[in-house]
NUTIDO-691533 format. One record per residue (C-alpha): residue in three letters; x, z, y; residue number from 1. Coordinates in pm, whole numbers. Example, Ala and Ser with C-alpha at 12.3 -4.5 7.8 and 13.67 -1.06 7.14 Angstrom:
<recs>
REC,r,c1,c3,c2,k
REC,ALA,1230,780,-450,1 .
REC,SER,1367,714,-106,2 .
</recs>
This chain:
<recs>
REC,r,c1,c3,c2,k
REC,UNK,4186,11051,16770,1 .
REC,UNK,3900,11291,16703,2 .
REC,UNK,3708,11063,16493,3 .
REC,UNK,4033,10988,16278,4 .
REC,UNK,4092,11372,16227,5 .
REC,UNK,3749,11438,16102,6 .
REC,UNK,3766,11148,15899,7 .
REC,UNK,4077,11282,15750,8 .
REC,UNK,3910,11614,15725,9 .
REC,UNK,3625,11461,15510,10 .
REC,UNK,3891,11290,15260,11 .
REC,UNK,4080,11620,15274,12 .
REC,UNK,3773,11819,15174,13 .
REC,UNK,3677,11549,14890,14 .
REC,UNK,4016,11527,14783,15 .
REC,UNK,4033,11911,14722,16 .
REC,UNK,3711,11905,14538,17 .
REC,UNK,3873,11960,14191,18 .
REC,UNK,4094,12254,14345,19 .
REC,UNK,3792,12391,14551,20 .
REC,UNK,3601,12373,14196,21 .
REC,UNK,3849,12574,14038,22 .
REC,UNK,3910,12843,14276,23 .
REC,UNK,3559,12859,14395,24 .
REC,UNK,3418,12900,14022,25 .
REC,UNK,3647,13201,13949,26 .
REC,UNK,3614,13353,14254,27 .
REC,UNK,3231,13298,14311,28 .
REC,UNK,3184,13453,13952,29 .
REC,UNK,3389,13755,14069,30 .
REC,UNK,3165,13795,14374,31 .
REC,UNK,2859,13713,14159,32 .
REC,UNK,2943,13984,13930,33 .
REC,UNK,3015,14287,14160,34 .
REC,UNK,2773,14418,14396,35 .
REC,UNK,3019,14675,14542,36 .
REC,UNK,3366,14622,14678,37 .
REC,UNK,3582,14817,14432,38 .
REC,UNK,3903,14815,14253,39 .
REC,UNK,3753,14631,13976,40 .
REC,UNK,3670,14334,14194,41 .
REC,UNK,4027,14299,14309,42 .
REC,UNK,4153,14300,13966,43 .
REC,UNK,3904,14014,13878,44 .
REC,UNK,3993,13823,14199,45 .
REC,UNK,4364,13841,14103,46 .
REC,UNK,4294,13697,13765,47 .
REC,UNK,4044,13397,13942,48 .
REC,UNK,4359,13331,14175,49 .
REC,UNK,4620,13331,13893,50 .
REC,UNK,4349,13072,13724,51 .
REC,UNK,4354,12859,14028,52 .
REC,UNK,4743,12774,13981,53 .
REC,UNK,4852,13003,14293,54 .
REC,UNK,5098,13194,14061,55 .
REC,UNK,5088,13554,13933,56 .
REC,UNK,5328,13671,14245,57 .
REC,UNK,5136,13484,14528,58 .
REC,UNK,4819,13590,14379,59 .
REC,UNK,4936,13961,14361,60 .
REC,UNK,5057,13949,14739,61 .
REC,UNK,4708,13799,14852,62 .
REC,UNK,4511,14054,14656,63 .
REC,UNK,4751,14334,14784,64 .
REC,UNK,4695,14250,15145,65 .
REC,UNK,4346,14174,15125,66 .
REC,UNK,4280,14529,14957,67 .
REC,UNK,4468,14663,15240,68 .
REC,UNK,4261,14479,15521,69 .
REC,UNK,3933,14551,15346,70 .
REC,UNK,4036,14911,15338,71 .
REC,UNK,4156,14926,15713,72 .
REC,UNK,3805,14723,15816,73 .
REC,UNK,3593,14938,15593,74 .
REC,UNK,3439,14598,15463,75 .
REC,UNK,3182,14652,15187,76 .
REC,UNK,3029,14317,15160,77 .
REC,UNK,3123,14081,14926,78 .
REC,UNK,3083,13784,15165,79 .
REC,UNK,3267,13951,15444,80 .
REC,UNK,3566,14002,15180,81 .
REC,UNK,3548,13606,15086,82 .
REC,UNK,3578,13508,15477,83 .
REC,UNK,3869,13778,15512,84 .
REC,UNK,3988,13575,15204,85 .
REC,UNK,3969,13233,15365,86 .
REC,UNK,4131,13378,15691,87 .
REC,UNK,4415,13524,15497,88 .
REC,UNK,4510,13230,15328,89 .
REC,UNK,4493,13024,15659,90 .
REC,UNK,4747,13264,15808,91 .
REC,UNK,4975,13268,15519,92 .
REC,UNK,4990,12892,15554,93 .
REC,UNK,5056,12864,15938,94 .
REC,UNK,5327,13150,15987,95 .
REC,UNK,5571,12861,16090,96 .
REC,UNK,5510,12518,16291,97 .
REC,UNK,5436,12202,16052,98 .
REC,UNK,5562,11964,16291,99 .
REC,UNK,5885,11762,16264,100 .
REC,UNK,6192,11794,16488,101 .
REC,UNK,6250,11435,16616,102 .
REC,UNK,6438,11526,16926,103 .
REC,UNK,6776,11411,16827,104 .
REC,UNK,6926,11059,16904,105 .
REC,UNK,6838,10957,16631,106 .
REC,UNK,6662,11159,16451,107 .
REC,UNK,6710,11163,16079,108 .
REC,UNK,6455,11224,15800,109 .
REC,UNK,6624,11245,15467,110 .
REC,UNK,6352,11265,15189,111 .
REC,UNK,6425,11383,14849,112 .
REC,UNK,6244,11453,14548,113 .
REC,UNK,6240,11346,14160,114 .
REC,UNK,6085,11006,14029,115 .
REC,UNK,5719,10952,14041,116 .
REC,UNK,5623,11214,14319,117 .
REC,UNK,5581,10920,14576,118 .
REC,UNK,5904,10951,14796,119 .
REC,UNK,5936,10562,14890,120 .
REC,UNK,5555,10544,14957,121 .
REC,UNK,5589,10868,15166,122 .
REC,UNK,5867,10713,15374,123 .
REC,UNK,5628,10397,15427,124 .
REC,UNK,5340,10568,15541,125 .
REC,UNK,5566,10795,15796,126 .
REC,UNK,5744,10491,15936,127 .
REC,UNK,5404,10330,15967,128 .
REC,UNK,5278,10637,16206,129 .
REC,UNK,5619,10665,16379,130 .
REC,UNK,5593,10298,16477,131 .
REC,UNK,5243,10322,16580,132 .
REC,UNK,5388,10581,16830,133 .
REC,UNK,5616,10335,16968,134 .
REC,UNK,5931,10465,16787,135 .
REC,UNK,6218,10220,16672,136 .
REC,UNK,6254,10305,16275,137 .
REC,UNK,6537,10231,16073,138 .
REC,UNK,6480,10265,15683,139 .
REC,UNK,6782,10322,15422,140 .
REC,UNK,6759,10224,15078,141 .
REC,UNK,6966,10503,14943,142 .
REC,UNK,6796,10516,14587,143 .
REC,UNK,7059,10259,14450,144 .
REC,UNK,6977,10412,14107,145 .
REC,UNK,6686,10192,14061,146 .
REC,UNK,6647,9820,14151,147 .
REC,UNK,6257,9869,14169,148 .
REC,UNK,6303,10118,14448,149 .
REC,UNK,6516,9937,14653,150 .
REC,UNK,6222,9664,14647,151 .
REC,UNK,5954,9894,14737,152 .
REC,UNK,6131,10017,15037,153 .
REC,UNK,6174,9622,15148,154 .
REC,UNK,5797,9603,15087,155 .
REC,UNK,5720,9889,15329,156 .
REC,UNK,5973,9769,15556,157 .
REC,UNK,5843,9430,15628,158 .
REC,UNK,5455,9566,15614,159 .
REC,UNK,5569,9828,15892,160 .
REC,UNK,5793,9590,16090,161 .
REC,UNK,6127,9802,16019,162 .
REC,UNK,6472,9712,15988,163 .
REC,UNK,6601,9801,15664,164 .
REC,UNK,6995,9877,15553,165 .
REC,UNK,7008,9853,15181,166 .
REC,UNK,7292,9790,14905,167 .
REC,UNK,7270,9653,14561,168 .
REC,UNK,7149,9827,14256,169 .
REC,UNK,7410,10074,14154,170 .
REC,UNK,7584,10072,14466,171 .
REC,UNK,7740,10403,14599,172 .
REC,UNK,7444,10567,14775,173 .
REC,UNK,7679,10728,15026,174 .
REC,UNK,7804,10427,15148,175 .
REC,UNK,7485,10281,15196,176 .
REC,UNK,7382,10592,15412,177 .
REC,UNK,7705,10534,15600,178 .
REC,UNK,7644,10181,15708,179 .
REC,UNK,7262,10285,15791,180 .
REC,UNK,7423,10558,16012,181 .
REC,UNK,7626,10300,16177,182 .
REC,UNK,7338,10052,16219,183 .
REC,UNK,7133,10346,16380,184 .
REC,UNK,7383,10401,16665,185 .
REC,UNK,7442,10053,16723,186 .
REC,UNK,7080,9952,16740,187 .
REC,UNK,6959,10246,16909,188 .
REC,UNK,6694,10335,16650,189 .
REC,UNK,6480,10681,16756,190 .
REC,UNK,6444,10732,16383,191 .
REC,UNK,6659,10685,16071,192 .
REC,UNK,6475,10750,15734,193 .
REC,UNK,6689,10772,15444,194 .
REC,UNK,6538,10712,15079,195 .
REC,UNK,6725,10885,14787,196 .
REC,UNK,6752,10897,14431,197 .
REC,UNK,6524,11115,14218,198 .
REC,UNK,6702,11057,13862,199 .
REC,UNK,7061,11018,13770,200 .
REC,UNK,7258,11105,13472,201 .
REC,UNK,7205,11476,13487,202 .
REC,UNK,7084,11719,13747,203 .
REC,UNK,7419,11833,13853,204 .
REC,UNK,7516,11488,13908,205 .
REC,UNK,7189,11441,14139,206 .
REC,UNK,7229,11713,14328,207 .
REC,UNK,7624,11646,14398,208 .
REC,UNK,7517,11305,14484,209 .
REC,UNK,7250,11445,14756,210 .
REC,UNK,7487,11674,14897,211 .
REC,UNK,7709,11410,14946,212 .
REC,UNK,7477,11191,15139,213 .
REC,UNK,7381,11463,15337,214 .
REC,UNK,7726,11541,15437,215 .
REC,UNK,7779,11159,15515,216 .
REC,UNK,7510,11223,15790,217 .
REC,UNK,7618,11524,15926,218 .
REC,UNK,7943,11378,15984,219 .
REC,UNK,7874,11022,16119,220 .
REC,UNK,7556,11155,16307,221 .
REC,UNK,7658,11479,16458,222 .
REC,UNK,7394,11504,16752,223 .
REC,UNK,7105,11399,16542,224 .
REC,UNK,6814,11643,16475,225 .
REC,UNK,6750,11637,16050,226 .
REC,UNK,6446,11692,15866,227 .
REC,UNK,6519,11714,15519,228 .
REC,UNK,6162,11671,15350,229 .
REC,UNK,6132,11735,14971,230 .
REC,UNK,5811,11554,14818,231 .
REC,UNK,5611,11719,14564,232 .
REC,UNK,5347,11600,14320,233 .
REC,UNK,5073,11883,14383,234 .
REC,UNK,4929,11775,14016,235 .
REC,UNK,5241,11926,13854,236 .
REC,UNK,5152,12264,13945,237 .
REC,UNK,5363,12559,13908,238 .
REC,UNK,5663,12292,13827,239 .
REC,UNK,5666,12207,14182,240 .
REC,UNK,5808,12531,14282,241 .
REC,UNK,6094,12491,14008,242 .
REC,UNK,6178,12174,14167,243 .
REC,UNK,6162,12316,14510,244 .
REC,UNK,6421,12577,14407,245 .
REC,UNK,6665,12332,14234,246 .
REC,UNK,6675,12079,14566,247 .
REC,UNK,6697,12389,14790,248 .
REC,UNK,7035,12461,14622,249 .
REC,UNK,7174,12119,14702,250 .
REC,UNK,7035,12041,15065,251 .
REC,UNK,6897,12227,15360,252 .
REC,UNK,6513,12147,15305,253 .
REC,UNK,6332,12173,15649,254 .
REC,UNK,5963,12112,15500,255 .
REC,UNK,5772,11962,15255,256 .
REC,UNK,5545,11682,15170,257 .
REC,UNK,5263,11759,14877,258 .
REC,UNK,5129,11431,14773,259 .
REC,UNK,4828,11354,14522,260 .
REC,UNK,4633,11648,14627,261 .
REC,UNK,4299,11435,14584,262 .
REC,UNK,4234,11482,14198,263 .
REC,UNK,4384,11767,14106,264 .
REC,UNK,4287,12115,14030,265 .
REC,UNK,4626,12263,14119,266 .
REC,UNK,4603,12239,14520,267 .
REC,UNK,4671,12624,14476,268 .
REC,UNK,5023,12539,14444,269 .
REC,UNK,5072,12506,14832,270 .
REC,UNK,5016,12871,14879,271 .
REC,UNK,5249,12955,14542,272 .
REC,UNK,5534,12706,14714,273 .
REC,UNK,5511,12852,15078,274 .
REC,UNK,5496,13227,14959,275 .
REC,UNK,5766,13177,14714,276 .
REC,UNK,5995,12952,14945,277 .
REC,UNK,5898,13017,15295,278 .
REC,UNK,5900,12631,15359,279 .
REC,UNK,5652,12507,15611,280 .
REC,UNK,5447,12199,15471,281 .
REC,UNK,5470,11900,15697,282 .
REC,UNK,5239,11650,15529,283 .
REC,UNK,4976,11651,15271,284 .
REC,UNK,4860,11323,15092,285 .
REC,UNK,4496,11266,14971,286 .
REC,UNK,4485,10871,14901,287 .
REC,UNK,4686,10573,14889,288 .
REC,UNK,4599,10462,15246,289 .
REC,UNK,4835,10481,15513,290 .
REC,UNK,4612,10733,15700,291 .
REC,UNK,4579,10955,15393,292 .
REC,UNK,4896,11097,15474,293 .
REC,UNK,4850,11340,15756,294 .
REC,UNK,5036,11639,15908,295 .
REC,UNK,4949,11964,15760,296 .
REC,UNK,4671,12189,15921,297 .
REC,UNK,4636,12538,15768,298 .
REC,UNK,4340,12587,15907,299 .
REC,UNK,4179,12245,15772,300 .
REC,UNK,4327,12342,15461,301 .
REC,UNK,4168,12664,15417,302 .
REC,UNK,3845,12532,15518,303 .
REC,UNK,3861,12254,15306,304 .
REC,UNK,3948,12474,15004,305 .
REC,UNK,3656,12706,15069,306 .
REC,UNK,3408,12445,15196,307 .
REC,UNK,3376,12594,15536,308 .
REC,UNK,3367,12390,15894,309 .
</recs>
């Protein structure tokens, strides 16, 4: 297990290389340009964090807090300021637990997000990890808008040896979820993971459909613990914040999954989303393999971001 964690940290560090280069380049330039710690340094640091796709609001919050800490601790060395910045970012990300609540019978994981972010693949990877822990997992193909989504989930069901409940293309997704809830109770499933559509005819149509599906779960499985995971593509940067705001209006999001962190310079979006929406990051993905999706560790993320151990 320890070796697996070290392996993932190595992949995380590699995957965040572009983000780290973006942040480090700008941040390093600031610390190299300023011998003493003064207000001008903080102003330049603010610009550097904005350029790293953390967003103006988040960058301002970070710099304001950092300025207060530097003053209260009487820090006068740039390297110490940098260490304080790393610590601050780690603390910002780890204010809440990142573990899913799977205490219910069954536990339900409702997975949402726009098309192309990796929803179905995320479901497959999570189901594989839960199966490895001995869980009886049932998948629900709730994205009936695309035939390819049903087929893709079928592939993952076969690969992970999970049962699947599905309907035909164009079927009412709420009815598919109803059938899945009945099957979960009948088969004694430990976890029911529900796929959903990421695109319908318009945004209101999609949000109404998601809310309806969630109500079915509430009604049919009142004793279930419920995780609602929003999957976001890290490469979209600030657009991911807008998506999170939109989806949170339809269903009670309990956590985020950040995919495609490898190969993007926009990994700073993790901080922007956490700071603006106060939603915990449950998982991060840095590759295509099952093991490349892992529970989020704020400490590891901050260390990989600033290349520290």
